[in-house]
N, C-alpha and C positions, 0 to 999 in steps of 0.2 A: 891237946884242941887249940885252936887259936881263938881266941874271944874275940867277941862279934865287934866290940869298939876297936878293936886292931884292924880288922879290915875296913871301916867306915873311915880310919883316921887317914891324913893325906902322906904321901911318902915320902915327903920333907917340909919341914917348918916355912922353907926359904920361901921368897914368893916369885914368881916367874916374870922374867926379864921383859920389860916393855918392847914391842911389836916392832920392827925397821919398817919405815915405810917406803911401798915402792916410791922410784925415782918420777918426777913430772914428766909429762911427756907433752907435745904441743897435739892436739885432734888433727887429726890426716884424714880427709872426706876420703871415701871411698872411691876407687875408679867407676866410671859409667859402667852397671853392671855388676858391679861387686858387693856381697853382702858386708855390711858392718862387722867387724872381727869379735866373736865372742855374741854375736846377736846384741850387742849393744849401739844403741842412737849415737851418730856420732854428732856433736852440734855443727850448725852450718856456719861458712863463715858469716861474719857482719858485713851486710852490703854498704858498699862506699858510696850510694846513690847514683851510681852510674849503670844504666840500663845492661841486662846480659844482652849481646849480641843475639841480632836474629838474622834469619836467613832473608836477605832484603826481598827479593820478587815474592817470594811464597808470602811475606807478610803484608804486601799492598791490599788494599781494599780495590773493590769495583770502581768504585769512584777514583781512587788515586790511578789505577790502571788507565782509566778514561782519560783523567787531565793530564798525566805527564807521557802518555802516548799523545797528547794532541798537541803539546809543547813539541817534543821531538819532531813530529811531522812536520809543525811548521817552521822548526829550526832548520830542518833538511829541504823543504822546500825554498824556503828564503834563501839558503845556501846555493842549492841549484840555480836560483831564479839571477840571483848576484852573479855567480861564476860564469852562466850562459852569455850574460851584457857583457861582463867584461871581456870575454873571448871575441865578441863581435865588436867590440870599441876598436880592438887592436888588431883589427884585420889588415888593414893596409899597411901597418908598419911593420908584419910579422919579417917582413923581406924587401931589397929594394926594387925587384922586377916586380914586387904585388905591388908598391909604390909606383910605379912608372907607370904599369898597366892602370892604373885608375884615371891618368891624366888624358887632355885632349892632347893632338897632335900638335909637336911645336913649327912643324910645316904641313899646314891644312892644304888641301889638295882645290883645285879650280872649281867654282860652284856648277851643281847640276842639277840642284833642286830646285822648285818653287816652293814656299813658305807661306802659309796665313796663319797669321799670330792672333789670336781670340783673347780679349779682356774685357771679363764682365766685371761689371763696379755697380754699386749699390750704395747711395748717400756717401759716395767717395770723393766730391767736391773739392774736396782740400787737398786731394793726392793725385787723382788719376789723370789732370793735363797735363802734368810734369812726366808721369808714367809716359802717356802717347809719344809726347815730343820726344824722349830719351829711344823708345822704340823706332821713331821715325828715322833716327841717326845712323840704322844696323849698316856696315859697309858693305851686307851682302846686295848682290844686282838683282834678285829676284823675292818680294817679298809684298804682302799685303797686311793691313792690320785692321782686324773688325773688333770694333767697340761694341758692347752690351750694355743697355741701359733700360731700367723699368719705364712702363708709360705711366707709373704715380711718382716716378723722381724728377722731379723738371731742374733741379739742383745741379744735379748730375749732367742730367741731358745737357743742358747749356754749354758748362765745362765739356763736354766731348765734343759738341758741335763746333767749339770755338778750334780745339784740337785738329778735328777735321778741316777746318776752312784754312789753318795754317799748313796742311798737307792734304792738300786735295786728293793727289795721285797715289796716295797710300794708306787713308784712313776713311772707312766705312763706318756710318753708325745704324746699328740694328736695336730696334725697339722691342723690348720684349714684354708681351701683354698678358702671359699667364699667371696664373691666380690659384693656389700662393706661389710665390717665388721662390726659387734656390738655384743656385750655381750652375747645377747640371743642366736644369731645363733650359738657362741662358746659351750655355754652350752648344747643348742641341739645336737651339734655334739659329744660331750663327753658322753650324756648320752647314747648313741646307744651302747657302750662298758662300761657302767656302771654294776657291778656286784651285790652293794649292796642292801639290801631292804630299806633302809635309804639312800637319797643326800642329802646333805649339800652343799652349797655356800659360797665361801669367795671369797675376793679380794685378786690383788696382793702385796698388802703394810700391809695385817692383821697380827697383833700378839696375839696369839690364847694360851691360854693357856692349858697347856697338859692334864688338869683332865675334859676341856670340855665334850668330848664324851660321857664320863663315867656317868656325870651329866645328858646329852640331853638321853640317853639310859635309863635312870632310870624315866624321866619325860613320854617318850613316855609309859611305861609301867603302872606308875602310874596312868595316864589319859585317856588311850588310844587315843591320840591325832593322826590327819593326819598331823598336823603340829605343830613343835616346834621351837618359833621363840625366839633366844638369847638376848644378850645384846652387843650394840655395843657403843663404846665411843671413842668420840675425846677426844686428851689429849693434845696437845701444846697449850692452853689457853693464854698463856703469851707471844705469837708469835706477836698480831698485837690486835687493835682492835676489828675489828670483828670477829678474829680467839675466842674471849672471848665469844661474844653471839654464834657464834656456835656451840663452845663446849657446853654452857648450852643450847642451842635448843635440841642437841641427849643425851643431859644426863635426862631432862624432858620426852625427846620421848618414848625413850627406858625405862627411870625408872618408868614412869608413866603412858603417853597418850595411848601406845599401848596397855597395860592391858585395860584400859578403852574399846577402839578397840575392844578386843579380849571377852568381857564382852558382848559386845553390839551386838555381831558373825556378824560383818562387819568390816575388818582388811584390810590395804593395807599393805603388807608385807616389811619388810625390804630387802636390797638390797644383804646382807649379814649374815653369821652365821643365817641362816635359812634353817631348815631341814624339807623335805617332803617324806613322804612314798612313795616308787616305784610305788605302786597300783595305788596315785594320779597322779603322774607324766604321769604314763600312761593313765589315765582316761583324762588328759588334755594336752596331746598330745607336752607335755615340755612347753616349755614357747613361747609366741609370738612375734615372731622376728622383727615384725614389730612396734613394739611399744619402746618408750623413756622409759618407767618405766616398764620395763618386772614383777619387784618384785610386786610393787602395783596391776596390771594387771592381776596375779595369784592369789594374795590374795582375788581380785573381784568375780574370778570366782569361786575360793573354797569356801566363804563365800555363795554363791547365790547357792550352790549345797549342804549348811548345812555342811562342814566339821568341825571337831572340830580341832580348833587351839587354841595353848594353847603358852603363853608368860611368859617368865621366866628370872628372872634378879639379879645374884649379882654380886657385882663390881669384886670380882676376877676371876668370868669366862668369863667376858666380853671381845670382841675383841675389841684391841687397833688401832685407827687409829690417821691419821692425818687431820688439816684440809687442804684445798683446799692451796696451797703455794702462790697464788696472789689474789688480789678480781677479778680481770677478770675470772680468772679460776673458782671463788666460784660462779661468776656472770654466767657463760654457764652452770654450773651444775644447780642451781638452774633453769634455763630456760628451760634444758630438763626434769628434775623434773617434773615443772610444763606443760609442753607441753605433758610430757607422761600423767599426770592426765587427761588432756584433750581428749587425743585418748581416756583413759579409758571410760570417760564419754561418749562419741561420740559412742563407740562400743555398750554401753548400758548392757551388762551382770548383771550389777545392778539392772536393773528393772527386773529380777527373786529373788530377795530377796523374800521372804515370805511374811514378814509383811512390814504394811504401813510406820510405822515408822521407818524399816531398810531403806526403798527404801529414805524417805525423808534426813533421815541421809545420805546415802551415796551421795545423789544429793548435800547436801550443803557440805561435804568434797571434791568431786570432782571438783566442782564449784567454791573451792577456788582460784584458779588463776584467773578465771574472776573476783570475789570479790576482790583480791587485783590489779588487774590491776583497775579495775573501781576506786579504793580508790586511787590509785596514778593519776589518770587524775586529779578526782574530789579534791582532796585536797588542791594543787595550788590554783586552781578555787576557790574554796569556800574560803581559807584566803584571797585572793584578794576581795572577796566580802565583807567580813566583813570587810579588811582594807579600802576599797574605797568607802563603801556605808553604810549608816545610820541605823544599823540594831537596831528593836525594842528589849526592856531589856528580854522580853521573849525569844526571837530568841536566844539574846546572851546566856542566861541563858542555854539553852538546849544544846548549843555548847559545854559546858564545862561535860557533862555527858561523854563521852568514859574517861575523865580524872579520875573517881572514880576506875573503874576498872584496868585502866593501871597502876596507881600508886600503886595498891595493887598487881598487877601484878610484876613490880620493886620491891617491897619489898622482896616477894615471889622468885625473880632470885636471890637477896641479899642471900637470906638465903639459895638457893639451891648451890651459889657460895661457901660459907661458908663450906656446907654440903660434896659438891665435893673436896674441900682441904682437909678436914678430911679422908673422904674415901680413895682418893688416895695419901695421902702423900703429897700435895701438897701446898707450900706456898703461899697463897692469901695475898696479900698487898693489902694498903689502895690505892694506884693509881689504882688498879684492880678495886675496887667498884667505883673509881671515873669514869673509863672509860665504866664500865656496865652501870650507867645513863646516861653520854656523850653519848654513841654512841647507845639509845636508837631510838630516831629520824632517824639519820641517816639510823640504817638498815633497817627500816621499810621503808624507802625510797627507799634503795637498792633491799627490796625484791619486793615491789610494780612495779620498773623499770625491774626486772627478770621478774615478771610475767606479764607486757605489751608487752616485746620480746616474752614471749612464747606463745601469743594469738597470735602477728603479724606471728608468723613464721609458727603458725597451720594454719590460714587464707591463707598462701601463699603456703601451702604444703612441706612445707620443713621439712623434717624428719630426718635429717643427725645426725648423731650421733657426738657428741661435747664429746672428752675426757677429763679425769681431771688426770693432770698428779699428780706424788706424788714426795715425796723427804726422805721421810723416817724422817720428824723430831718429831715423836710420840716417834720413837726406840731414840731418846739421849735426851729425856726429860721423858721415861716412869716410872712410879714406881708401885710397887706392892700394891695393897689397904690393908688397913690394918685389922685385922680380926675382928672388930666390925662394918661389912659391914651392917648386917640386921639392925641397929638401926637407926631412922631419927632423923633430929635435931628438937630439941623443937621448934624452928620458923615455920619451915614448917608443923608439926604435927598442932600449934597452927592458921597458917593460915589454913589449909584444915577444920578445926574443924569449925571457924569462917563462913568460906565459906558456910558448909552445914548446917549451923544455921540460914542464909540470906532466 
């Protein structure tokens, strides 16, 4: 029998060896959906301070969706406007044939028409007498001049009657006693005594080439036109930073853009150097005296009725004018033009255009004051949003899209300034190009502000006429263009070709 103490005693008196430790392992996080091995929790990796990536679109709040969408929409709208403007600016230089088609004939036909030239003026005693003298020097054999002055403007009336005394067989004087006064009322008053079968309109400060009526008469014969729109050019680009941009606006508008509008069969006519057949003016019952842009309104009605409108531009035949003498004067002028466009839009004559493309095009062009006004309000809001709110990279990149056509437009403007100086024998200095670049953003803000004011005036029902004063600055600095007027600068031709190939 085995003793009990033997059963309880250890089998060996030697101690057990120490257990061997397991090797140290770096904890590994389980794959998504996988349970930790052995049911043990695996320590999470230490955060480095960088937030874990999230699904960008799904993480946006409603406010961010609205804000980012607004920024993207604004960028796309600005890009479309800039690209469209650039396309129109380059129309005349897309090919040599297009450039030749914009000009008057180099060999005009013998005179066939009788012209009546209407020259309204209000408080224009400083400039109107010389304008009438220059018009009286036309080499056309058959024309008359009707000067219209207000009954409450003795200074201008005195100057006009003195000019009529110098040219008694050419100049008639009409006194407008309407109240309140505006340009279309004065034109309609003079139309009642006009004897010409073609009626032309000029402003009180215009410098007109003596051969203009001859080439216009020929253009009517060559094309069977109902309307011939000649060129108008502001001249005093060196007066101020904004006059430089104003001059270039006119240069591209009459040199190129109006030709595109005429080809599209929808054209807002210019305020002067425009010639309309008497038959068409009788059909339209003259000018709309309730519209602040009577020239645009007449062009829209004639376009809607299928009138044949021809635009012609030769630098030696352009009518020379001056920029408004002050920034406030320019501000009021742009307000009036923009508000006139809104009036034409509301009148709805453009809806009679025969094709959908023309109607959409008209809607876009006449809505431009609304677009500029909205842009003027949204740009500072958008800039503040970008500066104060962290914008996703994709959104930030989209906001740079408008820069692409804007930079190309700036290059085209610089080329246009060079060509303007060459054609009109003007010295363009380095500081003029600097002013052109530095004035880009301020001028666009200025135009947007004028557009906002026009919308406010229209909503208030304020249709009062704000006159633009004139000082004759273009006469102090005007010069005749050189003979090689028809040639385009290589830079403009290259830019136009580049745009067409895009």
